[in-house]
C-alpha positions as CSV (number, residue, x, y, z in Angstrom):
1,X,14.2,25.1,20.4
2,X,11.9,25.3,17.3
3,X,11.6,22.2,15.1
4,X,12.7,22.7,11.6
5,X,10.7,21.5,8.6
6,X,13.4,18.9,7.7
7,X,13.2,17.3,11.2
8,X,9.4,17.3,11.0
9,X,9.4,15.7,7.6
10,X,12.1,13.2,8.7
11,X,9.9,11.8,11.6
12,X,6.4,12.8,10.4
13,X,6.5,11.1,7.0
14,X,7.2,7.5,8.3
15,X,4.5,8.0,11.1
16,X,1.9,9.1,8.5
17,X,2.9,6.2,6.2
18,X,2.5,3.6,9.0
19,X,-0.9,5.1,10.0
20,X,-2.1,4.8,6.3
21,X,-0.8,1.2,6.0
22,X,-2.6,0.2,9.2
23,X,-5.9,1.7,8.0
24,X,-5.6,-0.2,4.7
25,X,-4.8,-3.5,6.4
26,X,-7.8,-3.1,8.7
27,X,-10.1,-2.3,5.8
28,X,-8.9,-5.2,3.7
29,X,-9.2,-7.6,6.7
30,X,-12.7,-6.5,7.4
31,X,-13.6,-7.0,3.7
32,X,-12.2,-10.5,3.6
33,X,-14.0,-11.5,6.7
34,X,-17.3,-10.2,5.4
35,X,-17.8,-7.7,8.2
36,X,-17.3,-10.3,10.9
37,X,-20.7,-12.0,10.4
38,X,-21.0,-15.6,9.1
39,X,-23.4,-15.8,6.2
40,X,-25.8,-18.6,5.5
41,X,-27.7,-18.4,2.3
42,X,-30.6,-20.5,1.3
43,X,-32.9,-20.4,-1.7
44,X,-36.1,-18.5,-0.9
45,X,-39.1,-20.7,-0.4
46,X,-41.9,-20.4,-2.9
47,X,-45.2,-19.2,-1.7
48,X,-47.8,-22.0,-1.5
49,X,-50.3,-21.9,-4.3
50,X,-54.0,-21.5,-3.5
51,X,-55.8,-24.8,-3.2
52,X,-58.1,-25.6,-6.1
53,X,-61.8,-25.5,-5.3
54,X,-64.2,-28.1,-6.6
55,X,-67.1,-26.9,-8.7
56,X,-70.5,-26.6,-7.0
57,X,-72.3,-29.9,-6.6
58,X,-69.2,-32.1,-6.5
59,X,-67.4,-33.6,-3.5
60,X,-63.7,-33.1,-3.4
61,X,-61.5,-35.9,-2.0
62,X,-59.2,-35.4,0.9
63,X,-55.8,-36.8,1.4
64,X,-54.3,-37.8,4.7
65,X,-50.7,-37.7,3.7
66,X,-48.7,-34.5,3.9
67,X,-47.1,-33.4,0.7
68,X,-43.7,-32.0,1.2
69,X,-42.0,-29.8,-1.4
70,X,-38.5,-30.7,-2.1
71,X,-36.3,-27.9,-0.7
72,X,-33.7,-26.5,-3.1
73,X,-30.0,-26.8,-2.4
74,X,-28.6,-24.8,0.6
75,X,-25.2,-23.1,0.6
76,X,-22.9,-21.9,3.3
77,X,-20.3,-19.2,3.0
78,X,-16.9,-20.2,4.5
79,X,-15.6,-18.0,7.3
80,X,-12.1,-17.8,8.7
81,X,-11.3,-20.9,10.7
82,X,-14.0,-23.0,9.2
83,X,-13.4,-26.7,8.4
84,X,-15.7,-29.3,6.8
85,X,-16.1,-30.7,10.3
86,X,-17.1,-27.4,11.9
87,X,-19.5,-26.6,9.0
88,X,-21.0,-30.1,9.2
89,X,-21.6,-29.6,12.9
90,X,-23.2,-26.2,12.3
91,X,-25.4,-27.4,9.5
92,X,-26.4,-30.8,11.1
93,X,-24.8,-33.0,8.4
94,X,-21.7,-35.1,8.0
95,X,-18.3,-34.5,6.5
96,X,-18.9,-37.3,4.1
97,X,-22.1,-35.7,2.9
98,X,-20.3,-32.3,2.4
99,X,-17.6,-34.0,0.4
100,X,-20.2,-35.7,-1.8
101,X,-22.1,-32.4,-2.4
102,X,-18.9,-30.5,-3.2
103,X,-16.7,-32.9,-5.3
104,X,-14.4,-30.1,-6.7
105,X,-13.7,-28.6,-3.2
106,X,-10.7,-29.6,-1.3
107,X,-11.5,-29.9,2.4
108,X,-7.9,-28.8,3.2
109,X,-8.0,-25.7,1.1
110,X,-11.2,-23.9,2.0
111,X,-11.0,-20.1,1.4
112,X,-12.9,-17.3,3.2
113,X,-15.9,-16.3,1.2
114,X,-16.1,-19.6,-0.7
115,X,-19.7,-21.0,-1.1
116,X,-20.2,-24.6,-0.5
117,X,-23.3,-26.7,-0.8
118,X,-24.6,-28.1,2.5
119,X,-27.9,-29.7,1.4
């Protein structure tokens, strides 16, 4: 028994619609999750400048202390399921420190993709 066009449209259209909706949902979900990889961003370090050389015939002094450059702030991009506690554990800090660095961020309302300061 051959299938008529009306029967094909009656069953084929909903199946095609469900397939399209499924694809759209998967694409949106992948976009919100950032491709499934957590992202940590940090400010790039500056290249050390060349040491100054003393003019010929002079003695330059040496220092025994190590000068450390203050690192810039570091940020973390929130992933699905992250909490201040889990982020603090990953970043080696405390929840109290995260709350102090992010005064306008509610720890109970983190959103995927949101950047918070960790250092």
